[in-house]
N, C-alpha and C positions, 0 to 999 in steps of 0.2 A: 505371408512372409512369416517365417522361421524366428524364430529366437534363439538370437545368438549369444551363449554365454559373456564373448568380450563385448556384444552392446550394452551399455548404460540405459535404462529403462528412463521413460521420458522424464518419469519424477524425480530421478538422480540429476537429468541432464537441466532440468527448470531449475537445479538450485543452483546451475550454476550461470543463469544466464544473469545480467545487472541490467542496472538502468545508469550508464553514463551519456552525460550530456543531453538527456531526454530520450535515449533512444535505449530499445531494449537489446542487449548486445550477448556476448559469448567472446571470450579471450582466448586468444588465438595456441596459451597451451592448454586448453581444453578441449578445442578443437580439435587439436594433433592428435592428443590423448585417444578422444574419439573414435575419429579414422584411422586410427591404429599405425601412426608413424611419427617421429621426431619432431619438435617445433621447430628444429633447423630444418628440416627438408619440408614441413610441412612450408615456412617462411620464403625457401625458396621457389616452392611450385608458385605461388601464390605472386611473388616477384617476377618471374616470367611471363605469367599473365595479368600484368598490371591492367592492361586494358578492359579488361573483365569485373575490375573492383572500383567504379568511382565511389565519392564519396560518402553515401548513403548506401552504400554495399559492406565499406571497409574503411577504418581510420586508425591514425597511429595513435597512443595516451601521450600526454602531453608527462613532461617529469616529473609536475605536481601529480597528475592523477595515477603515475607509474608508483610513486613513494604510496598513494594512499591503497593504492591495490593492495604494493609489498607488503603495508602495515597490517591490513585485512585479512592476508591470506596467508601468510607469513610464508612469501616468496621467499628466496636467499638472496642478501644483497651482493651487491655488485663485489668480486674482488672474493669472493664466497663460494662462487661454482654459479654465482647469478647471469643474467642475463646483459649480455652489453645494450640492447637498444633496447626500446622502450615497447611493451608488447603493442598488438593491435588487437584492434577488436574487431568483431562481425555482426554486422546485422543481422536479421533472420536473412533477408535475400541473401549476403554475401556468403551466410553458412552455408546455404544450398549451392553458390556457386561454387564454391569450393571444391566440393560432389563431383563437380563435369572437371576441373583442374586435378584433379589427383588419379581420377577414372580407375577407379580401381571396385569392385562389388562392393567390398565392405563400406567403401565411401558412400557409395549409393544408398547401401542401407541405413548408414547412418544420418545420412543426408534426413530419410523419412522421420528417423528418431526426433532428430532436431525440431523439426516441422511442429512434429506432433507436441515438442515439449515448448515451441513457442506459443502456440495455439492453447498448451493448458495456460502458460503463465499470462495469456492475455486474458485467457475467463477469469482466473483466480483477478487479476485488476481490474476485471467491470464488476466480479462480485463484491471487491472490496468496496468500491465506490457507491454501487445500490446500496449494501449496510451505511455505510456510510451519511447518504442522502437520507434514508431512513430515522438513522438516530436521530441526524439533524432535526428533521419533520417533527419526531417525537418528542424531542426535548422544546421545541417550539410550542407544541401542543400542552405538553407539562408546564410551561412556563406560564403561558396563559391561564390555565386549568386553577396554580396556585394561588393567582389572585380573585379568582370566583369563588373557592373553596375558603377563603378567610371572610369574606362576603356573605357566603350562606350560614356560616358556624359562627359569625359574629349575628347573625338574626337570629339561629334558633339559639343561643345564647338565651336573647332578649326574650323573647317567644317563653321559656323552660323556668326566668325569673320570677319569685315569688311576687305577685304585685307591693307593694310600700303599703301598709296599714295607713287607715285615712285618721291621719293628727286632728287635735281638736284648734281650729285657728284659733290665733290671737285677736283678744281682746272683745268686745262686745258681740252677739248675735242679737235679731231683734226678738226671741223668744227669753231670752235670760232678759233681755231691759225692760218687757213689760211689766213686771210687777216692780221693780225697782224704783224705778222712777217717779208713780204716782204716787202721790200723795194728796 
């Protein structure tokens, strides 16, 4: 497949993937730009083929989710050229299904890039989980080693300490008493 300058490389697409409601999704606005159509046209085509987009493919954001998205991504506010409706979020399968609805060569090519981006995102998450598990294991090992090291250091200090000089016992010993009390 040829490199199309209009298509964003999957690293750029992966940056637009978000986790909402525990699912990896892309917002309709980002997908529309990727597929080369306006957001309004994009959503119109999706609405006309609603049966192709069950809840696990696409869902509309709640007003609170849209507000949080707006504050994070600097989307314009309602009344200032903003959107009248909350954005739609598309899972990986929904983003691919959009290509069949739009039915253009660019949409087909873009869907390949979207799949690659979701795969990269999934790999990055798996790598992060693996690193977190390794760090947790290392932390547990170091925690037990600290106590063991303290015991070893204490034993070494005891061995390295100079032996105390023998002091003369208090009182009379048998040798001293021999001559004093014989008369």
